[in-house]
N, C-alpha and C positions, 0 to 999 in steps of 0.2 A: 032629205038626203038623211042616212040613220050618221049620229054625231055616237063617237065612242064614251063608255061611261067612265066614270071617273074612277071604279076600282081600278076597269081595265088599263089605266092612261099612270096609273101609278105603277102595275103590274112591269106595263111597256118600259118606264123610267126606271125602274130597278133591273130589269132584265139588261137594258141598256148600260146602266153605267155596270153591271157585274162582266156585259163584253166587254169592255174599256178595260177595266181589269183587271182580267184575265191577258187581253191583247199587254199591258205594258209591260206584266210582270214575265211576260213570254221572253218580249223582242225587248225589255231592259237591258238584256246581253249583248245584243246587237248593237245598239245604242249606246252602250256605255261610254262615258271618257274617254278618252287615248290613256288621260294617267293612269286610271284606275285597272290595278291588278293584273299585271303583264307577265308573263311568263321569264324570269330575271336573267335564269339559263339562256338559257336561248334569244336572250334580247345579248348578251355578253357577246354572243357565238354572231350575232348580224349585226353589232356596233364594230367588234374586230374586223368583222371581211370589208364592212361600206363605210363605215364611219372616221377608225382611230387613223387611218394616214393623214387625217385633217384636223379630226377635233379629237380632242382630251375630256375628259368623266367632269374633270379637275374646273376650277377658273378659268388655268395654264393656255397660252395664245400657242397652239402651234402651229399650223396652217392657215387657221382658222378661227374664231372664240371658242372657248370652251364652254361646255354644256353644261356646267356646274349649273343649278339654281334654275334649270330655261322655264319648269312648271311654271317661279315665281315672276317673268319675265315676258313670257309668249302671253299677248296679247291682242289674239288672233281667234277665230274660232279651230275647235278639234278637223273642220275637213278640211282646213286651208293649211296647219301645218301639215299634212299626211299631202295633199298639194304642192305643197314648198318644197320638200322631201322627193318628193317624185318627176316635178315638172320646177324646178326655183322660176325661171321664165314665163314659164304656165300662170305661176300663183302670181305674176308682178304684174302679169298683163289683165286681171282681174281689179287692178286699181284698188284692194285693200289697201286700210292707211299703214298700217303695222307691217307690213310687207314692201312696202314702199319705203317705211322710214327705213329698213334693212337693209334694201338696195343703195340708199345716199349713203349709208352709213360700213359697209361693208365692199361693195362690190368692187369701188374703186381703188383698196386693197388688195383685197385677196381674190378679186375676182370671183365670177357665178362660181355658186355649188357646182356641183357635177351630178343630174338625174341619177337618185339611186331607183333601183329595178327591186322595190319594196313594196309590201302591200302593207293595208292601215291596220292589219291585226299584228304583221311585222314591225311597225311602228310605234306598235301599244308596247313590244313588248320589249323596243329599244329604249324606248324611255322608261321603263319599269327599270331598268338594268342602269339610267344614268341618272335615276333617283335614288336607288339604292346599287352601287358599283361595289363589289365583296372584296375588290383587291385596292381600293382607295387606300385604307390604311397600311398597308405594306409597304416597307421602306423603298424610299428610293434609290434605285442603285446609282453609285456611285461610276465616273467617270472611267476609274481603273478598272472597276467592274464588269463595267459592262463591254470592255477590253482588255480582257486577261489571255488571248492569244496573242495577236499578233502587234498588240501595241505592246505588250510588256517583253518581248524577248527580238533578239536579232531576226533579223530575215535569212541572212547568210553568214556561214561561217566560215572563217579562213583558216582554221585548226583542224582542218581533214586531216586524216591519220596516215591518208598515201601521200597527202603532198611532202610529210613531216618521214615519213618512211623511204623517198625519194633523196630529201636532203640530205639523211645520215648517211644511205647509200655511197650518194656523190661526194661525201668528207671522209667516206673509209677507203675508196678509192685513190682519193689524194693522199690520204695518209699513207696506205698501201706502198702507193708507189713510190711516194716520200722516201720511208725508210728503208723501202731496197734498194733504191739511189745513193742513199748516206752508207747503206752495208759494204755496196759492193766499192766505195769513195774507201772506206776505211780497209778491206782486205786488198784491193789495188794500194793502199799503203803501206801495208804491211808488205803487204811481197816485196816491195819496191825496196824497205828497208832491210828486208835480207836477198839481196840483191838476186830477184826471181823477176818472172815475166808477170808480167798483169790477168786479169782475166781478161781473155779474147770478150770485144765487143757484142754484144748482142741487142737485139731491136726488143721493146714491151714483152711481144707476144713473145719471140724466143725464149726469152728468160718465164714467163709464163708459163709456156710449153715445159720447160725444163724443170723446173717445180713442181708441175702436175704429174711428171711420169714420178718426179722422187717421193712426190704423197699422193699415190695413188690412193689407198685406201682409206683419206679421209674427202678427196676429192669427188669417189665414187659417191659416198654419202650423203653429201654437202650436193652433189648429183642429183639426187635422188628425192632431197628433202625438194629442192628449188621448183627440180618438174611438180612435184606433190600440190607444191603451194601457187605454182600457174594453172596448175588444172583446177583444183576449187577454187581460185577465183572466175576461172572462164567457165565455171559450170553456176558459180554464183553470178554472173554476169548475163546466162545466158536466162538464169530465174527471172532477170529481174528486167526483161526486156517485154514492153508493154503494160511494166507494172510505174502509175503514173503519183503516188501517194506523196501530196503537199506540193503538187502541181498547184502554181499559182503565178498564171500570167497576167503582165500589166495589161493594163485597160486601158482605153481611149479614153477615161473620165474616172479622177479618180472617187470610187463607190466605196461607201463604210456599211456592209449589214450590220455590222453591231450600232450604227448612228440612227439607221431605220426599225432595226428591230430591238435593240435591247432598249435603247435612249427612249424615241419616240414610240414604241410595240406598235409597230404598225405586219399586223400578220402578214405570214409569208405567202398567202393565197392569193393578200391583195391585187402583191406585181407579180405572181406568178400562177394567175388567176385559173389555167390552164389543165396545172398537176392533178386534181381530182375528177376531170373531164375527159382528156384527151390521151392518149398514146405520147404527148411533150409537155412540158413543164412551162415552156414556152418563156422567150426572153421580153420583157415589158416594152410597149413603146415607148416612143415620146411621150403622147399626150399620156398616159400612165403617171410620167412623172412630175409632166405639169399639172394634173389634178391636185398636188400640192405647192411646186415650186411657182404657181402664179404667183403664188403669195406668199410663197419664204422664197428674195428673193438673196439670203446671202446665206450660206451657210456655214454650221458651227466652228468645221476646222478653218477651208480656203476661201470664205468670203462670196465672192460673185466671180471665183476665177474659174471653176469647177461647173460653174451652175451656165456661165457666162458660155459654155460650149455646146449645153440643152438648147437654153433658146437659138444660137445660131442654127443648129440644126434643127428648128420648128417653123422657128424666123417671126419671135419676138421679141417685143419690144418692152425691157424691161420698165424701162423710163417713164412711159405714160401706159404700162401695163396691156398692151392691145397686140394682137397679132399683125405681122406684115402684111399686108395685100399682094397677092398675087406668088406669094414668092412661092421657091422649088427649096421642096422640103430637103433635109440630104439625113440619110441611117445615119445610126451612130451605129459602127461597127464593132461590138463586145466581141471579144473572144470567148470561147467558145469553152466550159474548162470540165463540166464530164463529158465527153464524148466515148461513145462504145463504136468498136468496129462496123462497118457497112454489113455483116452478113449477122449483126445480131440481132432481135428482136427481143425491142423490151417496151411497155406499158406502163404509165406514168397512173394515170387513174384502175386498173385495173390493182395496183399494189398498196395508192392509197387508201380506196374505195372500199376494195373487195378484201385485200387482207389486211386493211388499217395497220397499217405501218405508217409511223409518226416519220417526218423527215429529217429528224436527228440521227435514225438507223440506218441512214446511205449517206449524206451530207456531214455528219458532226454536230455539234452546238454553233449554227450559224453566228447567230446572234454575237458570239467572241467571233468573229471574223471581220476583217476588214474588207475586204472583196472575194470570191466567188473562188475555192482552193478543194483540191481532194483532200479530206481528211485521212491520216494512217490510222490502219484498225483501232493502235494501241490507244486513239483518243477517242476513239470513237463508247470501246469498250468501256470505258472510264467515266461512260456517262448514266451509266443504269442504277441512281441511284436516283437519280436526275430526272430518270425519262425511264421510271416502269415501264415493263414488257418490250422493255430495247432486248434484241436477239442479238446476242456475242457472240460473235465469230473471230475465226483466228489468220486467215489468207487474206493478203493484200484488199483493200480497196479496189471494185471492179475488174478484178481477174475474175473468171472462170470459177475458180478456186473459191474465190467467194460469193458466188452465187449457187454453188449447188450447195454450198453448205450451208444456206441459209433454210437454201427448197429442203434439204436431212434436218433444220430444227422447227422451221416453223409450221407449229400445227393449226388443225380448223378441225374447231370444234366439230363432233360427232352429232352431240344430240341440242345443241344451239351455235348456230348461225340462222346469219338472213339472208344468207344467199341461195335460190334453190337451183343452181348448177351445182354447188356441195351436197347441199342434201339430197339430191336425189344419188350422189355418186354415193354418199353414206347409205343410202337404202339398198344399194346395189348390193353392197358388200356384205350389207350385213344379211342379206338374202341369200349371197352365195358364198358366205363363209362356212358352210358347212360342209361343202364339199371340197375345200380349197385350200389347202394346209397354207399355201403362203399367205392368203389372206386373215386367217387364223391367225396368225402370227402378227399382223398389222392391227390388228384387234384385240389385241390379248391384254392392252392393257389400257384398251380406253383411250386409246389416242393415234388421231391419222396425221399426218405430214405433209407436205405438198406433195416432197419427193415420190409416198404414196398412193398421189393419188395423181401421177403421172407427171413432175414436175422438172425429172428427171432426164425424160424422153429427146432427145437432139433436137426434135424439130417443135419442140416448144420454146425455143432460144433461138432458133437457128434458120436463113432461110432453107 
């Protein structure tokens, strides 16, 4: 048997050690700890989309314990943390002692955490944000600052100009009739003292007719003025058909956007998760509400009164924290607020993902609303300083003029766009502009609007 020489053995050992060192160097980023150098910006986005409805990055308890100091508290492996977030019940089934302690301490009060569709890399980014949240130092908004629109102004106004005009008109008629009766009585008294016959008795209509003939010029001018006023009012009323700015219907459950978005910093797309993925933004199901309110059983405004309606709909017993077996769920009949005519096509994802519009551009500053309402265009325009890139419009919200005005102003980048469809159209415009005067006008300012890409074609919005 040939034994390896001593020199060869040392060489092989050195080669093996070098291979191990290189392997470790190459693989160390893959096996880096879950707490090491994640992407804070991406972590913030992931946290708001998946965690913020129940957790805060401070020690404050929302619908679940705050995550401040979680790195020091977590007493299990990184892999178990990922598993706990992805599949809490599966993590508990492993028998891990620390996970078992979490279940015993929190599940009875807050219920099971909802499994999150995030990867290990996502969890790493989330943990980076939790340890270094950029907005922790920002001042906390007071309740009045969160409720700047609906809470701080009355919903109804009894000082309508039309009502006051009607009241003044009735008073004027009463005074005029009374004055006419008094005048007639005085004239009859004078005639009687002079031994003459009193004025003939006439009805109010006959008296008014006689007066009108005596003052025909003034009556004609007044008639033209009143006719013009009524025509103007009729035109204004016709122009307001289908305009629902300020529409604020009563909902079956008192829901405050301001509490959820402004005070508790729940991201819009946590509840309206399909806004960036499909045609409709969607109304959240009762199960989405229960993600938080299985633990939060008393609201900050009405205690358990309104939350009790959610529990009654889904069949949840807040006393023992358990769902009622074989319960027939009842849908909550929310009233749709932003409702377009049936012949109008609108795609949320097209505007959110492709156009990059912010929610506030169409819905206003929702975090200051109590419930769903249609924000007037003037109110939306006032947000331009708070939301850069917001397109200012002049037509009433949700009208056809509002949409086409936006398409006329909204620009699609000529050289910088992440959308292949628009890139192709831009390339075609550049290729064809030499022989087409209209296309040359489109590109002479190096800007192309949605209108110039076909955004004013009837079939783009109408079936």
